[in-house]
C-alpha positions as CSV (number, residue, x, y, z in Angstrom):
1,A,59.0,127.6,401.6
2,A,60.5,127.9,398.1
3,A,58.3,125.1,396.9
4,F,55.2,127.4,397.0
5,A,56.9,129.9,394.8
6,L,58.5,127.6,392.2
7,P,56.4,126.9,389.0
8,E,55.4,123.5,387.9
9,S,57.5,121.7,385.3
10,P,56.1,122.7,381.8
11,L,57.1,119.3,380.4
12,W,55.0,117.6,383.1
13,L,52.1,119.9,382.5
14,I,52.2,119.1,378.8
15,S,52.3,115.3,379.5
16,A,49.3,115.8,381.8
17,G,47.2,117.5,379.2
18,R,47.5,121.0,380.8
19,G,49.1,122.8,377.8
20,G,47.6,126.1,378.8
21,E,49.3,126.2,382.1
22,A,52.6,125.0,380.5
23,A,52.4,127.9,378.0
24,Q,51.8,130.4,380.9
25,V,54.8,129.0,382.8
26,L,57.1,129.3,379.8
27,A,55.8,132.8,379.0
28,S,56.4,133.9,382.6
29,I,60.0,132.5,382.5
30,S,60.9,133.9,379.1
31,A,59.5,137.3,380.1
32,G,62.7,137.8,382.1
33,G,64.9,137.4,378.9
34,S,66.1,133.9,379.8
35,G,65.4,132.6,376.3
36,V,63.8,129.4,377.7
37,T,61.6,129.1,374.6
38,R,64.7,128.0,372.7
39,L,64.5,124.7,374.6
40,L,61.3,123.8,372.8
41,P,63.1,121.9,369.9
42,R,64.1,119.3,372.5
43,S,60.6,118.8,373.7
44,R,59.9,116.2,370.9
45,A,62.7,114.0,372.4
46,L,61.7,114.5,376.0
47,A,57.9,114.6,376.0
48,S,55.9,111.5,375.6
49,A,54.3,110.5,372.4
50,D,50.9,111.1,373.8
51,A,51.8,114.6,374.8
52,Q,53.2,115.3,371.3
53,S,50.0,114.1,369.7
54,R,48.0,116.5,371.8
55,I,50.2,119.4,370.8
56,V,49.8,118.5,367.1
57,A,46.0,118.1,367.5
58,A,45.7,121.5,369.3
59,R,47.6,123.2,366.5
60,G,45.2,121.8,363.9
61,G,47.2,118.9,362.5
62,G,50.3,119.1,360.4
63,E,53.7,117.8,361.3
64,G,53.8,119.6,364.7
65,C,56.8,121.7,363.7
66,D,57.1,125.4,363.0
67,G,59.2,126.8,360.2
68,D,62.2,127.1,362.4
69,G,62.1,123.5,363.6
70,T,60.6,124.2,367.0
71,V,57.6,122.4,368.4
72,G,54.8,124.8,369.1
73,L,52.5,124.9,372.1
74,P,48.7,125.3,372.0
75,P,47.3,128.7,372.9
76,A,47.0,129.4,376.6
77,R,43.5,128.6,378.0
78,D,42.0,128.0,381.3
79,D,41.9,124.2,382.0
80,R,40.2,124.5,385.4
81,A,36.7,124.0,383.9
82,D,37.9,120.9,382.0
83,R,39.5,119.4,385.1
84,A,36.3,120.1,387.1
85,R,34.2,118.1,384.6
86,R,36.5,115.0,384.9
87,P,35.2,112.2,387.0
88,R,37.1,111.7,390.3
89,L,37.4,108.6,392.3
90,A,36.1,108.8,395.9
91,I,38.4,108.2,398.8
92,G,38.3,104.5,399.6
93,C,37.4,103.4,396.1
94,P,39.1,100.1,395.3
95,H,40.3,101.4,392.0
96,R,42.2,104.3,393.6
97,L,45.2,102.1,394.5
98,G,45.4,100.7,391.0
99,G,45.4,104.1,389.5
100,A,48.1,105.2,391.9
101,L,50.3,102.2,390.9
102,R,49.9,102.8,387.2
103,P,53.0,105.0,386.9
104,V,55.0,102.3,388.7
105,R,53.7,99.6,386.4
106,G,54.7,101.8,383.5
107,L,58.3,101.5,384.6
108,C,58.2,97.8,383.7
109,V,57.3,98.2,380.0
110,A,59.9,96.9,377.5
111,S,61.3,100.4,376.7
112,L,61.9,101.4,380.4
113,R,62.6,98.0,382.0
114,P,66.4,98.1,381.4
115,T,66.7,101.7,382.6
116,T,64.7,100.9,385.7
117,T,66.7,97.8,386.5
118,L,70.1,99.5,386.0
119,L,69.4,102.6,388.0
120,A,67.8,100.7,390.8
121,A,70.9,98.5,391.0
122,L,73.1,101.5,390.8
123,W,71.4,103.3,393.7
124,F,71.3,100.2,395.8
125,A,75.0,99.4,395.3
126,A,76.1,103.0,395.8
127,N,74.3,103.3,399.2
128,F,75.5,99.8,400.2
129,G,79.1,100.8,399.4
130,S,78.8,104.0,401.5
131,G,79.2,101.9,404.7
132,W,82.7,103.4,405.1
133,W,81.0,106.5,406.6
134,A,79.1,104.6,409.3
135,W,81.5,101.8,410.1
136,T,84.9,103.5,410.3
137,P,84.8,104.2,414.1
138,E,83.7,100.7,414.8
139,L,86.4,99.2,412.6
140,A,89.0,101.3,414.5
141,K,87.6,99.9,417.7
142,R,88.0,96.3,416.4
143,Q,91.7,97.1,415.7
144,G,92.2,98.3,419.2
145,L,92.2,102.0,418.4
146,A,90.1,104.6,420.2
147,P,87.1,105.6,418.1
148,A,87.8,109.3,419.0
149,S,91.1,109.0,417.0
150,M,89.0,108.7,413.8
151,Y,87.1,112.0,414.4
152,V,89.9,114.1,412.8
153,A,89.9,112.0,409.7
154,M,86.1,112.0,409.5
155,T,85.9,115.8,410.0
156,V,88.4,116.3,407.2
157,A,86.5,113.9,405.0
158,R,83.2,115.7,405.5
159,V,84.7,119.1,404.6
160,V,86.2,117.6,401.4
161,A,82.9,116.0,400.5
162,M,81.1,119.4,400.8
163,A,83.7,120.9,398.5
164,A,83.2,118.0,396.1
165,F,79.5,119.0,395.8
166,V,80.6,122.5,394.6
167,L,83.2,121.0,392.3
168,A,80.7,118.7,390.7
169,A,78.3,121.6,390.0
170,A,81.2,123.6,388.4
171,V,82.5,121.0,386.0
172,I,79.4,119.0,385.0
173,R,78.6,121.3,382.1
174,R,82.1,121.0,380.7
175,T,82.5,117.2,381.1
176,G,79.0,116.0,380.8
177,A,77.0,114.1,383.4
178,Y,77.8,110.5,382.5
179,P,81.6,111.0,382.0
180,L,81.8,112.8,385.3
181,L,79.8,110.1,387.0
182,L,81.9,107.2,385.6
183,S,85.1,109.0,386.6
184,A,83.9,109.6,390.1
185,L,82.7,106.0,390.5
186,A,86.0,104.7,389.3
187,G,87.8,106.9,391.8
188,T,85.5,105.8,394.6
189,L,86.1,102.2,393.7
190,A,89.9,102.7,393.7
191,W,90.0,104.5,397.1
192,S,87.6,102.0,398.6
193,L,90.1,99.2,397.7
194,A,92.9,101.3,399.2
195,L,91.0,101.7,402.4
196,T,90.5,98.0,402.5
197,W,94.2,97.4,402.5
198,I,94.8,100.2,405.1
199,V,92.3,99.2,407.7
200,D,93.5,95.6,407.7
201,S,96.6,96.7,409.5
202,R,96.6,98.5,412.9
203,E,99.7,100.5,412.1
204,R,98.4,101.7,408.7
205,F,95.0,102.4,410.2
206,A,96.6,104.7,412.9
207,S,98.9,106.5,410.5
208,D,98.3,109.7,408.4
209,L,98.0,107.4,405.3
210,F,94.5,106.6,406.4
211,V,93.6,110.3,406.8
212,V,94.8,111.0,403.2
213,A,93.1,108.0,401.7
214,Y,89.8,108.7,403.5
215,A,89.8,112.3,402.3
216,L,90.4,111.3,398.7
217,F,87.6,108.7,399.0
218,A,85.3,111.5,400.3
219,L,86.3,113.7,397.3
220,T,85.1,111.1,394.7
221,F,82.2,110.0,396.9
222,G,81.0,113.7,397.1
223,I,81.0,113.9,393.3
224,V,79.0,110.7,392.8
225,W,75.8,111.7,394.6
226,P,75.0,115.1,393.1
227,V,75.6,113.7,389.6
228,L,73.3,110.8,390.3
229,Y,70.6,113.3,391.1
230,V,71.2,114.8,387.7
231,V,71.4,111.6,385.7
232,T,68.5,109.7,387.2
233,P,65.5,112.0,386.6
234,A,66.6,112.6,383.0
235,A,66.7,108.9,382.2
236,F,62.9,108.6,382.6
237,P,60.2,110.2,380.5
238,A,58.1,113.0,382.0
239,T,55.1,110.7,382.6
240,A,57.2,108.3,384.6
241,R,59.8,110.6,386.1
242,G,58.3,110.8,389.6
243,A,57.6,107.1,389.9
244,G,61.1,106.2,388.5
245,F,63.0,108.5,390.8
246,G,60.9,107.3,393.8
247,L,61.6,103.7,392.9
248,V,65.4,104.1,392.7
249,S,65.3,106.1,395.9
250,A,63.5,103.2,397.6
251,F,66.2,100.8,396.4
252,S,68.8,103.2,397.8
253,K,67.2,103.0,401.2
254,L,67.1,99.2,400.8
255,G,70.8,99.2,400.2
256,G,71.4,101.3,403.4
257,L,69.3,98.8,405.4
258,T,71.0,95.7,403.9
259,C,74.6,96.9,404.6
260,P,74.6,96.8,408.4
261,N,72.9,93.4,408.5
262,V,75.5,91.9,406.2
263,V,78.4,93.6,408.0
264,A,77.2,92.3,411.3
265,L,77.8,88.7,410.0
266,L,81.5,89.6,409.2
267,L,82.3,91.9,412.1
268,P,84.8,90.2,414.5
269,P,84.4,90.6,418.2
270,A,86.2,93.4,419.9
271,S,87.3,91.1,422.7
272,P,86.3,87.7,424.0
273,P,83.8,87.7,426.8
274,P,85.0,86.9,430.3
275,P,84.5,83.3,431.5
276,S,82.0,84.3,434.1
277,A,79.9,86.4,431.7
278,P,76.3,85.3,431.3
279,P,75.3,83.5,428.1
280,E,73.6,86.5,426.6
281,A,77.0,88.3,426.6
282,S,78.3,85.8,424.1
283,S,75.2,86.3,422.0
284,R,75.9,90.0,421.8
285,Q,79.2,89.2,420.0
286,G,77.2,88.4,416.8
287,L,77.9,85.4,414.5
288,A,81.6,86.1,414.1
289,P,82.7,83.4,416.6
290,L,80.6,80.9,414.8
291,L,82.2,81.8,411.5
292,G,85.7,81.3,412.9
293,H,86.8,85.0,413.0
294,E,89.2,84.8,415.9
295,Q,91.4,87.6,414.6
296,P,90.2,90.9,413.1
297,A,89.6,90.3,409.4
298,L,88.5,93.8,408.5
299,H,89.6,93.4,404.9
300,R,86.5,91.3,404.3
301,I,84.3,94.2,405.3
302,G,86.3,96.5,403.1
303,L,86.0,94.2,400.2
304,L,82.3,94.0,400.7
305,F,82.0,97.8,400.4
306,T,84.3,97.7,397.4
307,V,82.1,95.1,395.6
308,G,79.2,97.5,396.1
309,W,81.1,100.3,394.3
310,A,82.2,97.9,391.5
311,I,78.5,97.0,390.9
312,A,77.6,100.7,390.9
313,L,80.4,101.4,388.3
314,G,79.3,98.5,386.1
315,T,75.6,99.5,386.1
316,A,76.5,103.1,385.4
317,A,78.6,102.2,382.4
318,L,75.7,100.1,381.0
319,Q,73.3,103.0,381.5
320,A,75.7,105.4,379.9
321,A,76.0,103.2,376.9
322,R,72.2,103.1,376.6
323,H,72.0,106.8,376.9
324,H,74.6,107.2,374.2
325,D,72.6,105.0,371.8
326,V,69.4,106.9,372.5
327,S,71.1,110.2,371.9
328,D,72.5,109.0,368.6
329,A,69.1,107.8,367.5
330,E,67.6,111.1,368.3
331,A,70.3,113.0,366.5
332,A,69.6,110.9,363.4
333,E,66.0,111.9,363.3
334,E,65.0,114.9,361.4
335,P,63.2,117.6,363.5
336,C,60.7,118.2,360.8
337,A,59.4,116.1,357.9
338,T,60.3,117.6,354.6
339,S,57.4,118.9,352.6
340,T,56.4,117.0,349.5
341,A,54.3,119.9,348.0
342,P,55.4,121.0,344.5
343,P,57.4,124.2,344.4
344,V,55.5,127.3,343.7
345,P,56.8,128.8,340.4
346,S,58.1,132.3,340.8
347,P,56.3,135.0,338.9
348,A,57.9,136.3,335.8
349,P,59.9,139.5,336.3
350,A,58.0,142.7,335.4
351,P,59.3,144.5,332.4
352,D,61.5,147.5,333.1
353,R,59.6,150.5,332.2
354,S,62.6,152.8,332.6
355,M,64.2,151.6,329.4
356,P,62.9,153.3,326.1
357,M,61.1,150.9,323.9
358,A,62.0,150.6,320.2
359,P,59.5,152.2,317.9
360,A,57.2,149.9,316.0
361,V,58.1,149.4,312.3
362,E,55.2,149.9,310.0
363,R,54.8,147.3,307.2
364,S,52.8,147.4,304.2
365,D,49.9,145.0,303.4
366,S,52.1,143.0,301.0
367,E,54.8,142.5,303.6
368,E,52.2,141.3,306.1
369,R,50.8,138.8,303.6
370,A,54.3,137.6,302.8
371,S,55.1,137.1,306.5
372,V,51.9,135.0,306.9
């Protein structure tokens, strides 16, 4: 219901050539005293080059900067008549699909290809490594424990994960998005490795050590995902933000689909089938007997989840380095080009009429001729 009341993104409106609507949205937000118009100096770095050229053209040329270094917006106007005159493709037109895929193809350009690849791998690996949440009861069953015995640990972990969401929202402005993301991924990787060691032993799995380690894993895990939702959209320009976020979300779902199929190949049987069981009973045990898994080897599954978090940490570090380089390049650029016009000379100061002037000295004609 709130989606109908929320305004459209001004940055997206500018990139779509709807500057009048963007100015109206900014004016409506700044009317409440939020000072949102102070964010306009960053629009040069965030908006696309095409959007910036339209802004400069609408302002009548120039460098596109005001005297205070802000990027101005064109005056508000009604764009509905312009949009009505634009040709529209009919439903079923063969060019409609190509037009819909244009933003996705834009993610493969040279400037966005590394970002797209790194973030897609990050989301895939993070969702793949999240298999601890789904497979913990099954792993307990393979170790001879009752799955219900894991419910206490999973309940505590869920509560901790919800608290981690609030913690991430509270500290992200102080630490920054990328440092917080890298710290959370490193912690998740470490606790995933600890869980791998714990679940490999029935005694450790049934002890309170597992409850504590699982709760700490949930803490760092709960910080990773909200920060990912902050970092990912900001990594793409406004014109490709929707397509970029949709693509990495698709890779996340692909990681969630891949995880159970790979785990099924490594999952040992709970117990051997009875001799009188039908042949299909043996087939339901999976491929574990064919791979020689006679004893529970749950550390292999844990290592599989841990490798996913290691890949997520590595790709996040590479993306953070790219973001740092881009930020340094933007900081090195001047917000406005310096003017080359010659300085205007200041007018000569007017004489002070308040001071009495010295009386003129009368000279004779001979003195005048002598001075000449």
